C-alpha positions in Angstrom: 107.4 59.6 138.9 104.7 61.9 140.3 105.5 65.0 142.3 102.6 66.9 143.9 103.6 70.5 144.0 101.9 73.7 145.2 102.3 77.4 144.5 100.4 79.4 147.1 100.1 83.0 146.1 98.3 86.0 147.7 95.5 85.3 145.1 95.0 81.6 145.6 96.5 78.1 145.3 97.8 76.3 142.2 98.4 72.5 142.5 100.1 70.3 139.9 101.2 66.8 139.3 104.6 67.0 137.7 106.6 64.1 136.2 110.3 63.5 136.3 110.7 65.9 133.4 108.8 68.5 135.4 105.9 68.4 132.8 102.5 69.0 134.3 100.0 66.2 133.8 97.3 68.2 135.6 97.0 71.6 137.2 94.3 72.8 139.5 93.6 76.3 140.8 91.5 77.7 143.6 91.3 81.5 144.0 90.5 83.6 147.1 90.0 87.2 148.0 92.0 88.8 150.7 90.1 90.3 153.6 90.8 94.0 153.4 89.7 97.2 155.1 90.4 100.9 154.9 93.2 100.7 157.5 95.3 98.7 155.1 94.5 95.2 156.3 95.1 92.3 153.8 94.7 89.0 155.5 93.5 85.4 155.1 91.8 83.1 157.6 93.8 79.9 158.3 90.6 77.9 157.8 90.2 79.4 154.3 93.8 78.5 153.4 93.3 74.9 154.6 90.0 74.5 152.8 91.3 75.8 149.5 94.3 73.6 149.9 92.0 70.5 150.2 89.9 71.7 147.3 92.9 72.1 145.0 94.0 68.5 145.8 90.5 67.3 145.1 90.4 69.1 141.7 93.4 67.1 140.6 91.2 64.0 140.6 93.9 61.7 142.0 93.4 58.0 141.5 95.0 54.9 143.0 97.2 54.9 140.0 98.7 58.3 140.8 101.3 57.2 143.3 102.8 60.4 144.7 106.6 60.2 145.2 107.0 63.5 147.0 105.1 66.6 148.0 106.6 70.1 147.9 105.0 73.4 148.8 105.9 77.0 147.8 104.1 80.0 149.2 104.1 83.8 148.9 106.7 85.6 151.0 106.4 87.9 154.0 103.5 86.2 155.7 102.9 85.1 159.3 100.3 83.9 161.7 100.3 83.6 165.5 99.2 80.3 167.2 98.3 79.6 170.8 99.6 76.7 173.0 97.1 74.3 171.3 98.5 75.4 167.9 95.2 77.1 167.1 95.4 80.5 165.2 94.8 83.6 167.3 95.3 85.9 164.3 94.6 85.7 160.6 97.5 85.2 158.2 99.1 88.6 157.6 100.1 88.9 153.9 102.8 91.0 152.3 100.0 93.3 151.0 98.9 94.2 154.5 100.0 97.8 155.0 99.7 98.0 158.7 102.9 98.0 160.8 104.1 101.6 160.8 104.1 101.6 164.6 106.3 98.5 164.6 108.5 99.9 161.8 109.4 103.1 163.8 109.9 101.1 167.0 112.5 98.9 165.3 114.1 101.8 163.4 114.7 103.6 166.7 116.6 100.6 168.1 118.4 99.3 165.0 118.6 102.1 162.5 120.5 101.1 159.4 121.7 97.9 161.0 118.5 96.2 160.1 119.6 95.7 156.5 123.1 94.6 157.5 121.7 92.0 159.8 118.7 90.7 157.8 119.0 92.0 154.2 115.4 93.3 154.6 114.2 96.9 154.5 112.0 99.3 156.4 108.6 98.6 154.9 105.4 97.4 156.6 105.2 94.2 154.4 107.9 92.5 156.6 106.4 90.3 159.4 108.9 91.7 162.0 107.1 95.1 161.9 103.6 93.6 162.1 104.6 91.5 165.1 106.0 94.6 166.9 102.9 96.6 166.1 100.7 93.8 167.4 102.7 93.6 170.6 102.3 97.3 171.1 98.6 97.5 170.2 97.4 94.3 171.8 99.9 93.0 174.3 97.4 90.6 175.9 96.8 88.8 172.6 100.5 88.8 171.8 101.3 87.2 175.2 99.1 84.3 174.2 101.1 83.5 171.1 103.2 80.4 171.5 104.2 80.1 167.9 104.9 82.5 165.0 104.8 80.6 161.7 104.4 81.1 158.0 101.6 79.6 155.9 104.0 77.0 154.6 105.2 76.0 158.0 101.5 75.6 159.0 100.7 73.4 156.1 103.8 71.3 156.6 102.8 70.7 160.2 99.2 69.8 159.1 100.7 67.1 156.8 103.6 65.8 158.9 103.3 67.1 162.4 106.8 68.8 162.1 107.4 72.4 162.6 110.1 73.7 160.2 110.9 76.7 158.2 113.3 76.9 155.2 116.0 79.6 154.9 114.2 81.6 152.3 110.9 82.1 154.1 112.8 82.8 157.4 115.1 85.3 155.7 112.1 87.2 154.2 110.5 87.6 157.6 112.9 90.3 158.9 113.8 88.1 162.0 116.6 86.1 160.4 120.3 86.8 160.6 121.5 86.5 157.0 125.2 86.0 158.0 124.7 83.5 160.8 121.9 81.6 159.0 119.5 81.5 162.0 117.0 83.6 163.9 118.6 86.8 165.1 118.6 87.0 168.9 118.7 90.9 169.0 115.6 91.1 166.8 113.8 88.5 168.8 114.5 90.5 171.9 113.1 93.6 170.2 110.0 91.8 169.1 109.5 90.0 172.4 109.9 86.4 171.1 112.0 83.5 172.2 113.6 81.0 169.7 111.1 78.5 170.9 108.3 80.6 169.3 109.8 79.9 165.9 110.3 76.7 163.8 113.7 75.2 163.2 115.3 76.2 160.0 116.3 73.7 157.3 117.3 73.4 153.7 114.6 73.8 151.0 115.5 70.3 149.6 115.3 68.4 152.9 112.7 65.8 153.4 111.2 67.1 156.7 108.7 64.3 157.3 106.1 62.0 155.9 102.4 62.3 155.5 100.7 61.1 158.7 97.8 58.7 158.6 95.5 61.4 160.0 96.6 63.9 157.4 96.2 61.3 154.6 92.6 60.8 155.6 91.9 64.5 155.9 93.6 65.6 152.6 92.7 62.6 150.5 96.3 61.4 150.0 98.2 58.2 150.9 100.1 58.0 154.2 103.8 57.9 154.2 104.5 60.3 151.2 107.7 62.2 151.9 107.3 66.0 152.2 110.1 68.3 151.0 110.6 71.6 152.8 110.2 73.9 149.7 110.5 77.6 149.9 109.0 81.0 149.0 107.7 81.7 145.5 110.5 84.0 144.6 113.2 81.5 145.5 111.4 78.8 143.6 110.8 81.0 140.6 114.6 81.4 140.3 115.1 77.7 140.6 112.3 77.0 138.1 113.7 79.6 135.7 117.2 77.9 135.7 118.5 81.1 137.1 120.8 79.8 139.9 123.9 81.5 138.7 124.8 85.2 138.6 124.9 85.4 134.8 121.1 84.9 134.7 118.5 87.2 136.2 115.0 85.9 136.8 112.3 88.4 136.1 108.8 87.8 137.3 105.8 89.9 136.2 102.8 88.6 138.2 100.6 90.7 140.4 103.8 92.5 141.4 107.1 92.8 139.5 110.4 91.4 140.7 113.9 90.8 139.4 116.3 88.5 141.3 120.0 87.4 140.8 121.3 84.4 142.6 124.7 84.8 144.3 127.0 82.7 146.5 127.6 85.6 148.8 125.4 88.2 150.5 125.5 91.8 149.1 124.2 94.3 151.6 124.3 97.8 150.1 122.2 100.2 152.1 122.2 102.8 149.4 121.1 100.5 146.5 117.5 99.9 147.6 117.9 96.2 147.0 116.9 93.3 149.2 119.2 90.3 149.9 117.7 87.1 151.3 119.4 83.8 152.1 118.0 81.2 149.8 119.8 78.2 151.2 123.0 77.3 153.0 125.2 78.7 150.1 122.8 80.7 148.0 121.5 84.3 148.3 119.0 86.3 146.3 119.8 89.9 145.5 116.8 91.7 144.0 114.3 94.4 143.6 110.6 93.8 144.3 108.0 96.2 143.0 104.4 96.5 144.2 103.3 97.5 140.7 103.2 94.9 138.0 100.3 92.9 136.6 98.0 94.7 139.0 98.8 98.0 137.2 98.3 96.3 133.8 94.9 95.0 135.0 94.0 98.5 136.1 94.8 99.9 132.6 92.7 97.2 130.9 89.8 98.0 133.2 89.9 101.7 132.2 90.9 101.5 128.5 90.1 98.0 127.5 92.2 96.2 124.9 93.3 98.7 122.2 95.0 98.1 118.9 98.8 98.9 118.8 98.3 100.5 115.4 96.4 103.4 117.1 99.4 104.4 119.3 101.2 107.6 118.3 105.0 108.0 118.1 105.3 109.8 121.4 103.1 108.3 124.2 103.5 110.0 127.5 105.7 108.7 130.2 103.8 106.8 133.0 105.3 106.3 136.5 103.3 103.2 137.6 103.5 103.5 141.4 99.7 103.1 142.0 100.3 100.9 145.0 103.2 102.8 146.7 106.5 101.1 146.1 109.0 98.7 147.6 112.3 98.7 145.7 114.3 100.9 145.6 112.4 103.5 147.6 110.6 101.3 150.1 107.9 103.9 150.5 104.3 102.7 150.5 103.0 106.2 150.1 104.4 106.9 146.6 101.8 107.5 143.8 101.7 107.1 140.0 101.7 109.9 137.5 101.8 110.8 133.7 104.4 113.1 132.3 104.4 114.9 129.0 100.6 114.3 128.6 99.0 116.6 126.0 95.6 117.0 124.4 96.7 115.1 121.3 97.3 111.9 123.3 94.6 109.2 122.9 93.4 106.3 125.0 95.7 104.0 123.0 98.6 106.3 123.9 97.8 106.1 127.6 97.3 102.3 127.5 100.7 101.9 125.8 102.3 104.2 128.4 101.0 102.0 131.2 102.7 98.9 129.7 105.9 100.9 129.1 105.9 102.2 132.7 105.7 98.7 134.1 108.4 97.4 131.8 110.6 100.4 132.4 110.3 99.9 136.1 111.5 96.3 135.7 114.4 97.4 133.5 115.4 99.9 136.2 115.4 97.0 138.7 117.7 94.9 136.4 120.0 97.9 136.1 120.1 98.4 139.9 120.8 94.7 140.6 123.8 94.5 138.3 125.3 97.8 139.6 124.9 96.5 143.1 126.3 93.0 142.6 128.9 94.0 140.0 127.9 90.9 138.2 126.8 91.5 134.6 124.0 89.3 133.4 124.1 87.7 130.0 120.5 86.4 130.1 117.1 87.3 131.5 114.7 84.4 132.1 111.0 85.5 132.3 108.2 84.1 134.4 104.7 85.2 135.4 101.5 85.7 133.4 102.1 89.4 133.0 104.5 88.4 130.2 101.7 86.9 128.2 101.0 90.4 126.9 102.5 90.1 123.4 104.6 93.3 123.7 105.9 92.9 127.3 108.8 90.6 126.8 110.0 92.2 123.5 109.9 95.6 125.1 112.0 94.5 128.1 114.5 92.8 125.8 114.8 96.1 123.8 115.2 98.3 126.8 117.8 96.2 128.6 119.8 95.0 125.6 120.2 91.6 127.4 119.4 88.3 125.7 115.9 87.4 126.9 114.3 84.0 127.2 110.7 83.0 127.6 109.8 79.5 128.9 107.1 77.6 127.2 105.0 77.9 130.4 106.0 81.2 132.0 103.2 81.0 134.6 104.5 77.8 136.2 108.1 78.8 137.2 107.4 78.6 141.0 105.7 75.2 140.6 108.6 74.0 138.5 111.0 75.2 141.3 109.0 73.2 143.8 109.4 70.2 141.5 113.2 70.8 141.4 113.3 70.8 145.2 111.5 67.5 145.3 113.8 65.9 142.6 116.9 67.0 144.5 115.5 65.7 147.8 114.9 62.3 146.1 118.4 62.3 144.5 117.1 62.7 141.0 118.5 64.8 138.1 117.0 68.0 137.1 115.7 68.3 133.5 116.6 71.2 131.2 114.3 74.1 131.0 112.9 74.7 127.5 112.9 78.4 126.5 112.4 80.5 123.4 114.5 83.5 122.5 112.6 86.8 122.7 113.0 89.2 119.7 113.6 92.8 120.7 110.8 95.3 120.0 111.5 97.3 116.8 110.9 100.8 118.2 113.7 103.3 117.6 112.3 105.7 120.3 111.9 103.2 123.1 115.3 103.8 124.6 114.8 107.6 124.5 111.5 107.1 126.4 113.2 104.8 128.9 115.9 107.4 129.5 113.2 110.0 130.2 111.5 107.5 132.6 114.8 107.1 134.5 115.2 110.9 134.7 111.7 111.3 136.2 111.9 108.2 138.4 
């Protein structure tokens, strides 16, 4: 069996051929740079997305012997693009990193107040598409009036391949336009934004076969016509599936560009005071979680400044680092927060500061895990890790030590979302899901790590 799966992130596209054991025969990647400016823009052109999608497929070097049984696409969350009546883009793709939308945020807040979280499970933060749409309607009503569709990157690609317009529960839920209880687009929010249900795709299960590759698409993308295409979902939802974390006892923890912890529940938990998000993953599954804007991007920043330093050079009392270099989402939902060092003295070295950066990122994740369990009232017995941030040799042991929870590392932590896409495809085809191979993470042997985490929590 050959499954063609995609993980489309804010940094590029990964494509893989997975077999029935969800092992990757080939993986191809195409990166891109977001189009940014000083006003906080972070967008992609539709043409660039489609071209990189084609290039990723070509890099897999498919042959006539590679009969594809199904295709499934996963994409980054909180994105949207507006199309005209000819289904041509009239805006770029707005990504979750795009910080514009304050005007729309205040517009919605005045009309809904705290009810936004109760209705949608989302929060007041400019990353959510609902706020960008309202801001666009206010700033450019003529352009907004020309929009006949509002879709995600995934919906756009599914349409390119099959001609169908669909959205899965997860991507829809993370837009801020979806009623988490009713399981459909929310009429009150659509009225506030100025949209009709016809502007949006129909919503379906992530494991539904939504169409088959058309002959035109087959010629354009270098694939065979008639391949079934499975709905798929957003990368966070797929990472939980790919991490075998579809029960409350397991929390999936992702350290990629950002940092996220997610617990799968069979009921929605909407606690305004907790600072968590809650999205509907499918008909009977919900994701409760905390999403941070500071993860691998902060570790990259530290490496650019200090390089790679030896752990032996670290003192016994590195300073406490609050890693909010990019504002923050959970639990504060404040894009204007900043980072800081505490307890910094003249005896601290570059190695101390480098270690404190890693500790700050891991402490923030541990804080997320604590918040989630307190909010759901479901204690986790296991943490399952994903994301290339955990390739740092001390990251996983440090998290295991701070949380005190059994921690597991898959053999390929960077492929969790691709594996989740493969699980969607297998379930759509009625095939069994293979076991995930993981290794136990030994806890970091540092008697002072819990004291430093307690200090971090006091400061945070």
